[in-house]
N, C-alpha and C positions, 0 to 999 in steps of 0.2 A: 940529731938522730944519726947514729953511727951507721956506716955501711957494713952491716954484719948479718949473718944468717937469721938471728933471732928477729931482727927488725923486718927482713924480707918475708919471714914466715907470718908475722903479725899483719903485715900489709896484705899479703895474699888472702889471709882470712877475711880482712875487712872488705877487700875488693869483691870477694865471693859474695859476701852478705849484701853488697850493693846491687847485686843482680837479683836478690830474692824478691818474689812478687808480694810478699807480705810486708806492708808498710811498717809494722812494729819491729821488724828485723832490718829493713832497708834504711829507714830514716836515721836511727842511732848510728849506723855504719857511716852514712853520708855525713852526719854531723861530726863524727870522729875524724874522718879524712879532712873535712874542712878545718878542724881545730889544729891539725898537725902540718897543714900545708905551708905554714910560715917557717917551719924548722929548716935549718940548713941540711943538705943532702936529700931531702924529701924527693925532689925531681930525679936525683940520680938513682935513688931506690927504685923509682918507677921504671926508669930506663933499663936498670939491671934486670928487673923482672920481665920486661917485655923482650929482653934479649935472651935471657937464660931460663925462664921458667919452663917446666916440662908440660904444663898444662895450657893448651892453646887458647882456651877460653880466657884464662887469666892474662895470657900475653895480650890478646886483643883488648881486654878490659883496661889493662895498664896503659896501653897505647891511647885509648879514648880519654882515659882520666888525665894522662899527661897532656894531651892536646887541649883539654878544657882548662887545665891549670895554667898552661902558657897563655891561652886566650884571656883568662881572667887577670893574670898577674904580671905578664911581661912588661906591659907598658908602664913607664915610670911617671907618675902623676905628681906634679909639684904639690907640696904640703901633705901628700899622702905617704904612709910608711912604704918603703920599697920591700915588697913581699919576697923577692927572690935575691939571695945574697950574691955579691959579685963573684966569689969562687964558683958558685953553682952556675951562674950565667956563662962564665968562661968555659966550664967543663961541658956544659950543654952544647955550646957552639962548636967546641972542638970535636965532639963525638957524633953529633946528630946526623950529619950528612952520610958518614960511613954506615951508621946503624940503619939509616933509612934505606940505603942501597942494598944492604945485605938482608933486609927483612922480607918476609913473605908479603904478597901484594896488599892483603887486608891491612897489615900494620904499616906498610909503606905509605899507603894513602893518608893515614892519620899523621904520621911523622912529616909527610910532605907538607900537609896543612900547617903543622907546627912551625916548620921552617919558614913558611911564607908569612906567618904571624910575626915571628921574630924578625924576619927580613924586613917587614913593613916598618918596624921601629929602628932596626939597627943597620940595615943595608942602605947605602954603602959605607957610611962614616965608621960605624962601630963593628962592621963585619966585612972589611974590604976584600978578603980572600975567598968569600963565598963562591963568587962566579968562576974564578979561576979554578977552584977546587972541583966545581961541577963540570966545567968544560973539559978538564983533563980526562974525565970519566968517558967522554965520547969515544976516546981511543981504545977503550977496553974491548970493543967488539961484542960485549955481552949485552943483549938488548933488554934483559931484565933491569940491568944497571942503568942502561941508556934511557929506558922508559921512565925509570924512577927520576933521573935528572930532568927529563922533559916535562914530566908531570909537575915537579917542584917549580921549574922555571914557569911553567904556565900559571900556577897559582900565585906566583910572585909578580909576574908581569901583567896579569889579567886587569889589575887596577888601572893600567894606563889607558884603558878603554873609557874610563868614566872620570879621570881626575881633571881638575881644572888646570889650565895652562899656568905654568909658573916657571921661573928661572931654575928653581930647584929641581922640578920635575924634568926639564929639558936636559940639565947637566946629568941627572941620573940616567935618563934614557940614552944619552950620548955615551956615558960610560958603559952601559950595557951593550949598546951596538958595537962599540970598539972591541969588546971582549968576545961577544957572542954571535954577532951576525955572520962572520966568516965561518966559524966552526959549524954553525947551524946549516949554512948553505952546503958546506962540504958533506955534512951528514945527510942532508936532503938528497943530494946527487947519489951518495953511496947507497942509501936505502932504496932508491929507485932501481939502482943496478942490481941489488941483492933481490928485489922482487922479480927481476927477469930471470936471475940465476935460479931462484927457488920457485919458479912459476908453477911447479907441480907439487910442491910440498905444503899441504894446506896448513899445518901447524906453524911452519916458518912464516907463511904469508899473514896469518893472524897477528903474529907479534909485529911484523914489519908494518902492516897496515895500521896497527894502533899507534905505531911510532909516526907514521906519516900524518895521521889525524892531529896528533899533538904538535907536530911540526907546522901544520897548517894553521892551528890555533895560535901558536906563537907568532907566526907571520902576521896574523891579524892584530895581535896586541902591539906588536913592534912598529906596525905601520899606521896605527890608528891616529896618533897625535898629528903626524906630519909625514911626508914621504922622505924617508932617510936617504941620503945620498948613496949609501951602499946598495940599497935595494933598487934604486933607480938605475945604477950602473949594472946591476945583475938581473934586471927585469926579465931579460930574454930566457935566462936559466929557469927562473921561477915560473913564468907564465907558460912557457912551452910545456914544462912538466905538469903544471896544474891542468892545462888543457888536455894533455895526454891522459892524465888520471880521470878527468871527467868523462872521456870517451871509453875508457877501459871497461871491459865487462869480463870478469874472471868467474867462470862457472863454480869454481871451488869455494868462492867467498859468498855465494848466494845462500840465504838461509831459508828454512822451511817455516820459521816462526813468522806469523802474520802480524804480530803486535810489535815485537821488539826490532828496532832498527839495527841492521848488521854493520860490520865495519865498512863495507863499500858505501853504504848510504851515508854513514856519518862522515866519512871522508869527503864525499861529493858535496854534502850540505855545507861543510865548512869552506870548500872551494868556491861554491856559489856565493857565500858570505864575502870571501876575500875579493872576488871579482866585483861584487856590488860595491864594496868599499872603494876600490880603485875607480870604478865607473862614476861613483858620486863625487869623490874627493880629488882624484888625480886624473880627470878625464883627458886632459891634453896628453900627458905622458902615456896613458893607457890606450889612446885612440887606435894605434896600429893593431892591438890585440882585440879590440872590442868585437868586430864582426864575427871572428871565429868563436868567440865565447857565446855571442848571441845564438849563433847556429847550434853550437853543441848543447846549450841549455834548452833551446827550443825543442831539439830532437829528444832530449832527456825527458822533457815534460810530456811530450806526445806519446812516448813509449812506456811511461811508468804507470803501473797499476793503481787501484783505488785502496790497496791495503794500508792499514794504519802504519806499518813499518816504514812506509815512504813518506809519511806526513811531513817530517822535518825537511827532508830533501826537496819535496814538491813546494812546500811553502817558501823555502829559501831561494829556490829557482824562480818562483813567481816574483818574489821580492826583488830579485835581480832585474827581471824584466821591468817591474814597476819603477825601480830607481833609474833605469835607462830611458824609459818612455817619457819621463817628465823633464828630461834635460833638453833645452832647445836645440842643441846641435846634433841630437840623435833623432830628431823629429822625422827626418826624411825616411828613416828605416820603417815607420809605421803608417806613412800617409796613405798607402794604397788601400782602397776600400776592401779588397779581397783579403789583405793581410789582417785588417781589423776584424773582419767577419770570421776569419780563421782563428784568431786569438780568442774571440768571444766563444766561438763554437767549440774549440779543442781544448782550451785552457780554462776559461772562466766558468762557463756553465757546468762542466763536469765537476769542478772543484767546489761548486756551491752546493752540490747535492748533499742531502742529509743521509749519511750511510748508516748501515745497521750498527756499526761501531759507535756512531754518535748517539743512536737510539739506546744502546746499552749503557753508555755513560749517562744519558739523561735519566734513565730509570734507576741504575744501580750505583752510579758514582756521582750523585747529583752535586756534591760539594765541589768536585773538581770540574764538572761541567760549568757550574755557575762562575767559578773563578775564572775559567777560560773565556767564557762568553760575555760575562758582565764587566769584569774588571780590566778587560783588555790585556790579560796576560795570556790571551790566546794568540800570542805573536806567532807561535809556531803551528797554528792551525791552517788548513788549506783555505777555509773560508775567509779568514782574516786576510791572508795573503791575496786572495782573489779579489777581495773588496778593495785592498790598496791598489791593485792593478786597474780596477775600473776607475778609481779616483785619479790615478796617474794618467790614464788615457783621456779622461774627461778634461784634463788641463788644456789639451790642444784640440781634441776631437770630440767636444761635448755633444754636438748635434748629431753626427753619424752614430756615435756609440749609443746615445739614448734611443735613437731610431732602431738600431739593431736589437737592443735588449727589449724594447717595448713589445716587439714581435714575440720574443721568447716569453715575456711575462704574460701576455694575453693568451698564448697557446697553453702555457702551464695552468693558468686559472681556468681555462676551458676544460682541460683534462680532469682537473679536480671537480669541477661542477658536474661532469658526467657521472663519476663514481667516486664520491668523497672518500668512502671507507678504504678503497684500495689506493686512491691516488692523492692522499693527503700530503705526501712528501713533495708533490709538484707545487702545492700551494706554499709550503714552507720555503721551498727554493725561490718562488716568485717574490715572497715578502722580503727575503734576503736580498734578492736583486734589486728590488725597488729602494730598500734601505741603502744599499751601497751606491746606487746611482744618485740618490737624492741628497746624500750627506756630503757636504764639501768641507765643513769645518765643524769640529766638535769639541766641547769642554766637559769636564766632569760636572761642573756646577750647573751649566744650562742645557746639557744635551747637544743636539745639533744646532749650531748658531748660524750656519749659512747653508741654503739649500739650492739645489739645481732647479732653476725656474721652469724647466721643461717637464717636471714631474708635478702632478697636481695631488699634494699629500692629503688635503682635506677630503677630496672626492674619493681617494683610495681608502681613507679612513672609514667614511660612511658606507662605501659598497663592500669592502672586504675585511675590515677590522672589527668594526662595531658588531656585525652579525655574530662573530666568534665570541665576543665579550658577553653578548646578550643571551647566548645559548643557555637554556635552562639547566643542562647537565654539565656542572663545572669539571667533571672527571672525564668527559669524552674529548678525544683528540687533544691530550695535554700539551703536545708540542706546539700545536697551532694556537692554543690559548696563551701559551708562554710567549710566542711570537707576537701575538696581538698586544699583550701587556707590554712587551718590550718596545713595540712600535709607539705606543702612547708615551712611554718613558722617554725614548730618545728624541721624538719629535715634539716634546712637550712646549718648546719655545716657538714652534711653528703652528701648532693647532690653536684655533680660537678658544677663548675661555669657556664658552658654552659647551663645546665638545669635551673639554677636560672635566667640567662639572658633571656632564652626562656619564663620563667614565668612572668617576669616584665611587658611587654606589656599586657599580659592577665590579670594580677592583676589590672592594670590601667583600663581596660575595665570593671572589676567588681566593680569598685567604683561607677559605674552607676546603680548597681542593687538596685531594690526597697527594698529588704529585709534589715532591719537595721543590722542584724547580718552579713550578707554577705558583705555589703559595709564597715562595720566597720573592719571585719576581713581583707579585702583587704588593707585598710589603714594601719592597724597594721602590716601586713606582709610586706608591702613596707618599712615601718619605720624601721622594724627589719633588712630587707635586706640592707638598706642603712647604717646601723651602722656597718655592718660586715667589718672586717679588712683583708686586703690582706697580702701577704708575707712581703712586706716592710713597714708594719704598715700604709699604706695609705688605703682609703676605698677600699673594694673588687671590688665594682661597681663604676666606675669612672663617672665624669660628661660628658666626651666625649662619653661614651657608652650610656649615657642617652639622648644625644642630639636629636636623632629622636623622642623621646617621650616627651620632656620637656613640650611642649605646652599643650599636651593632659593630662599629669600628673596634671599640675597646674590647668587646666580647670576642670578636673573631681573632684579633691580634693575640690575646692571651690564650685562646683555644689553639691557635696555630703552634704555639710553643709546645703543645702536648703531642703533636705528630711525632711518630718515630723519626729519628734523624734530625728534628728541628729543636731539640730540647735546649740547645745553645746556638740558635740561629742568629748571627749577628744582625742580619738585615731586618728580622722581625723586631729585635730589641731596639734597633735604632729607629724603626717606625713608631714603636711605643713612646720612645723618648720625644720624637718629633710631634707625635699626636698631642702629648701632654703640653708641649711648648706651644702648639698652635691653639689648643682648645682653652688653655688657661682655666679661668675659675669654673668653666663648665664641667671640669672633671671632678670638682670637689664631692658631689654626691656619691661618686663611684669609688673614691679613694679608700674608705674603710675596708672594702672587699679587695681592691687591687693591691694595697700595701701588704696584705697577708700573703698574696701570691708572689709579690716581688721578694719579700723577706724569705719566703720558703725557697724560692729559686736561688737566692743568695746563699742560703745555708747549704744547698745542694752543690753549687759550683765551688764553694769554698773548700770542699773536701778534696778537690783536685782541680785547680784553676788551669784551664788549657786554652781557652779562647779569649785572648786579651781584649779584642774589640767588643765582644759580647759583654764581658765584665764591665768595661768602661761604660758602655750605654746603660747597663743595669744600674750602676751607681749614679749616672746622670738622671735616670728616671726617678730614683729615689729622691735625689736632690730637688727635682721639679715637684714631686708630690709634696715634699716638706715645704718648699717655698710658696707654692700656689695656695696650699691650704692654710698655712700660718699667716699669710698676707691677709686672708679674709678673717682669720681668728687665730691670734697668736697663742691662745690658751691650749689649742690643740697640740702644741709642741710635745706636751707630756705623753700624749697617746702614741706619737711617733717614737718616743724614747722607749716606751714600754715594748713596742713592737720590734724595735731594732737592737736594743741594747743586748738581749740574750745572744743574738747572732754575732754582734760585734765582740762580746766577751769571748765567745768560742774562737773567733778569728785571732783575737789577741793572744788567747791562751795557746792556740796551736801554732802561733807565729807564722800565719799564712802571709809570707813576705810580699806577694804581689798585691795583696789587698790592704795592707797597713796604711799606705799613703791615701787610699780612698777612704778608709774608715775615719782617719784623722780629719779629713776635709768635711765629711758628713757630720761628724761630731762638732767641729767648729761652727758649722752652719746652724745646727741645733742650739748650741750654747749661745751663739750671738743673738738668737731670737728671744732668749730669756730677758726678762727685765733685771735690774741690777742686783742679781744674787746668784750664787752657784748652788744648784741642787746637791744633795749629799752624795748621790750616785756618782756625780763627776768628781767630787772631792776624794772619793775612795780611790779613784783611778789615778789622781795626781802623781803620787810618788812613783808609779810605774813609768810615767811619761818621761821621767828623768833618768831612767836607766841607760848607762853608756852604750849598751849593745844596740839600742834603738837608733842611736845617733851615728853609729858606724856606717849605716847605709845611706848613701847619697839621696836616694829616692824619698826617704822619710823626712829629710830636713825641712823643706819648705812647708809641708802640711803640719809638721809637728810644731814648728815655730808659730804658725798661725793659730794652732790649737792653744798653745801656752798664752799667746796674746789674748785670746778670748777669755782664758781662765783669769788673767790679770785684769782685764777690762771689767769683767763681771764681779770679780771677787778679790781684788787686791787686798782689801780689808780682811776678808776671811782667811786668806793665805797668811797674812801677817799675824793673825790672831791664833788660828788653830794649826798652822803648818810652818811655824817660823823656823822650825829645824830643817825645812826643805829649801830655805832661801840660799844656803850655800850651794845646793845641788843645782838650783836654777842659775846661779852665777857661774857654776862649773860649765854648764851647757854653753853660756855666753863665752866663756874663756876658750872652749874648744873651737867654737865657730870662728871667733875673732882671729884665731891662729891660721886660718886657711884663707888663701886668696880667693878661692872659688865661692866660700860661704860666708865671708866676713860681713857682707850686707845683711845676711839673715841674723847674724849675731847682734847687729845694731838694731834691727826691727825689735828683737827681744829686749835688748837693753832700754830702748826708748819706751817700751810698754812698761818695764819695770819702774823707770823714773816717773812716768806719767801717772801710773795707777797705784803704786805701793805707798802706803803712809810713810812720810819722810823719816820718822823716828826708826822705822823697821830697818832702814838701810845705812844708818849713821855709821855703823862700824865697818861697812863694806865699801863706802864711797871712794875712800882714798885708793884702795887696792884696784878698783875699776879703773881709775885714771892711770894708775901705774902700768897696768896691763896694756892700755891703749898706747901709752908712750913707748912701751917696749916694742910693740908691733910697728909703731911709726919709725922707730930707729932701725928695725930689722928689715922691713920692706914696705916702702911707702908708695902705694899705687893710687892713681887718680880716684878709683872707686872707693878706696878706703878713706881718702881725704874728704870726699864729698859726704860720706856717711858720718865721718868724725865731726865735720863742721855742723851738720844737722843736730847731732847729739849734744855737742857743746852748747848750741843755742837753745835747744830744748831744756837742758839743765838750767840755763840762765833764766828762761821764761818761768820754769817751775819753782826754782829755789831763789831767784834773784841774782843780780849782778854781783853783789857784794860776796855772796856765798861762792860764786864761780871764781872770783879773783882770789878769795882766800884759800880754796882748796888747791888751786894751781900753785900758789906761793908757799903752801905748806909742804908741797912735795919737793920744792927746790926754790930758793929765793929768786925773785925776778922771773920766774917761769911764766907768769901770766903775760908779761910783756913779750916774751919770746914767742908764745903761741900767737898773740895778736900780730906780731911783726912778721913771723916766718910762715904762718898758715892762713890765719883768717883774712888779713888784708890781700896777700897775693892770690889766694886760691878761691875766694868766695864766688867769683864769677863763674866758677864751674858747676855750681849747685843747680840741679835741674828739677823740674816737677813743681806744680803750684803750691802744694802744701808745704814741701821742703823749703821753697823760697820764702814762704810767709814765715816759717819758724825762724829762718836765718835773719830776716829783716827785723822781726820783733825782738829777737835775742840781741842783735848788734845795737838796736835802738836803746835797749836797757843798759847795755855796757856804756854807751855814750852818755846816757842821761841819769843813770841811777847808781853810778859807781864812783864814789868821792875819789878813790885812788887815781882815776883818770883825770882829775882836775888839779890835784896838788902834789903829784910825786913825779919821779922820772918817767912815769907812764904818760904824762901829759903830752909829750912830743908825738904820741901815737894817736891823739884824739882826732886831729884833722885828717890824717891819712885814713883812719877808720871810717870817718864820716864820708870822705871822697870815695872810699871803696863801697859804702852802702849806697850812695847816689849812683855810682857806676852800676851797681847790682840792679837798681831799679831801671836804669835807662839804657844800658849797653846790651848788645845781644850776648846770649849765653856763650861761654867759651867751651866748646865741645871738642877741643883738640885733645888728642891722646898721645903721650910720648911713644916714640917708635918701638921701644922694647916691651910695650904692654899690649900690642894689638892681638897677641895670641891668647890673652887671658879671657876665657869665656865662662860666663856665670854658669851656664848649663853644662859645662864640660864634664861628663861623667866618665870615670874610669872603667875601661873594660866592659864586661857584661854585668850590669846590675840592674835591678828593677829601677828604671829611671823614674823620675816624678812625672806623673800624668796629671795635668791640671783639669779639674772638672769644670766645664764651662758654666754649668748651672749651680755651682757651689760658689761662684764669685763673690768677692768680698768688696763692699763699698769702701772707697778711699776715706780714711779717718783723718779729720783735722783736729789735733789736740787743742788748737787755740779757739777754733770754732768761731762763733758770732762776736766774741769779745773784741776782736779786732776785724773791722771790715776792710779798711784800706790801710796798709802799712805806711804809706807815704804821709797820710793824715796824722797817723800815730807819731811818726817822727816829728812832724811839725809841732804837734801839741806838747810832746815830751821835751823838745828843745825850748819851747816857750816857758814851760814849767821850770826847767833848769835855769833859764835866764832870769826869771823872776827871783829865784833863790840866791843867785850871785850876779846882780845887775852889772852890765858892761863887759863881763868876761866873754860870753859867747860871741857877740859881734866882733870883738877885737881878735878872737881866735880866727874867726871866719875870714875877716878882711886881710889878715896877714898871710895866710898860707892856703886857702881853698881856691882852686882855679876858677876862672870866670864862668866857664860853662856850667860847672857843678853848682856854683853860686846862683846862677840863673834858675836852674832846676829847683833849687832849694826855695827860692823866692816864690816860685809857682806853688810848692806844697804849702807854704805859709798862707799864701793868699787863699788857696782852696779850703784851708782849715780856719780861715778868718782869724788868724792870730798873728802877733809880731814879736820880735825878740827885743829885750830891753837891756 
């Protein structure tokens, strides 16, 4: 694509169409852009548009498109085509920093993200001058430019907060510190001075404070892994100024907005984080500064209001106190009873209260409320922070703290009992206090695993939780109902089973509550209870115990999906999946009606898939319906196909990318249930499965390979008879997969199925070419994974076609090739093969080579006979060789490039491991003994003499054992 006005005009028109709400206009435009993004100059056209277009909407759209293009394509993945040409890469890196710094803020943010994506791959090795180019801009004095640099540096260094330690990471951070730490410190000091100079200019202060916030974030990233020497030497400068900023109160920066945090709050929140980092990680060095920070943060907490805009600040400030109070050598700061009482009264209790803002979120923004409250992403809520502070204090002062709070809990419950309608929030706070007091350790899987002995959870459940669950009106006091459900859920491992069984029918009733939070919590609690394990590792609650409630459970779960706001509620769908899994065959009578509801739901969500978890559990539930019903009666598989195929056809025709991997897995499951024949409906689809475009997407590969394997297993004969023209397409797929280091094992799965299930005569003309492709790959890049798969294939071929056929095909490619493969690959590498079925195939294959291949007895291959036998005995007796060469550790099977629909394995679509040899060979050692016996009777004297001259003593001893076990001897 040339950089000219015509192309810029075309691109502008297509970008405008991608913003069209009408999918018939938008989709083709997106497809067009996808089709041209591999062309040279495409990214430069986008950059030209975002710089020069007169239309602001197009500029922003070009910036977003550019960032997403970089996100998808910048990373170079081995075996994958490089989507961005080298000249384009160089041009992008040469221009992007300048462009970012001179663009308006909306575009600056997108380009800043793009720089950090490129930096993650190329910095520092392939982009060494990035930092110096950025640092020189600090001197410009223009804070629009300086903030652009700081924002980019922040998105570039943010990953230091969660990367694992490695030499590579350390050397990168060292390089960054050498270039960046001093200019950053100078900029910090200069910016603080400018704040004093412009103390009365509100616009200047806004820019300066956003710089200070970014500088404070960078400080956190650069200090996270370890305390750098530079920052230790300059701690006085940083900490004194941080402390000054914490106590600063500039009236000009206060905002009227009650919801949105202002610049002052954001800066102070980050400083609390930085102080907590130092208090936790570098307490010795930080000790001189700690008391003044504790005082400043305490004063901040006592004087800050309850408005939402202060939430982040208050929660970070409380987190600072929480991290300090659980360190043994700060214990003395909190020992005094008055201090503890004061913390409880002034910090913890006020921040546990359920505010009107929380009530609004509960009613109107339930999804966000649930995310924060259930999934622990409420890290920045006051309640979570107060809870952590309670836990921190309990570490050293469990007795006194429990005593102080028990008083509060009792008085709150008494207030509620007087006038429930007005005072229900008191009970909510009481439940929250009890929860935070009682819980010492928690896991996602088991809920609370360790509890405070001083709190009687069962008694509290009976007196205060059960009455709310039993109340006949499920829609009254929804917050308290949600609290009660959550209590059951998080203390499920602490409450006795009879109380959990008492709760189950009540939870089922709460699925009918109108409040989204309430019915979601009920579904989640049931799902968690159904996963609990009893003493003998079966589920704690059994299908038999659920029998009286089965119908109501299934009805209420499906009805709950009809509530406004819950049409794609992942908790409800997960509970449906878990109920199916627990109830097993007791759901069979309900399946005819339920499958209709599930397929209808699938059709709806396939129009616009937006909730990946919901969709995953929906497909899991479909798999369970199929499995459970067809286990009882395999013939019902056709009724599932009738229900599902129309929807699947629509998904395939509309190319709903997110759903294809799932559809292929469900189809495999259905096809594997059929007895040995392929229905016509599947054969009609077969040619479409070989289309190259499907195989371009990484996420499709594992499920498509499995589906093709099911086709071969059920209808190898049919394919050879009625679709022989498709065999080259099938082998084309194998050829594509075998060329990729990431997917070669999938290519072998397919090849092994072809060899095992296709009639031999249908493959005669292709066999030699298959081996040639494998040898080309061996010469090009020989990895351990490839060799293991290659060995299994060669031995499967031998088992299927015989040892003579194997030797002949090798030697027809090149004379003496058979011997080379034995000597260079089979003998030295067979010890690496893993997996019981794989090992059995190799053992049987090698036995056949040893005993059914005349060339091994009377040609120059004879010298390999004993080493091969020795390798086979070693394969039986020695531990597996799982060593991997140093240069291969980075090859990850599941490594998916950029953003693509990765493959999501459905747990309930699992496939049983298939053994191509089956019962024909029980014990391969016995087979070896019997085969050697047979060989020795055919040529008496030969085998014992070959053994006695060159097999080592230990191997000989093992072999004697096999012969005895098989009750045969060599002649």
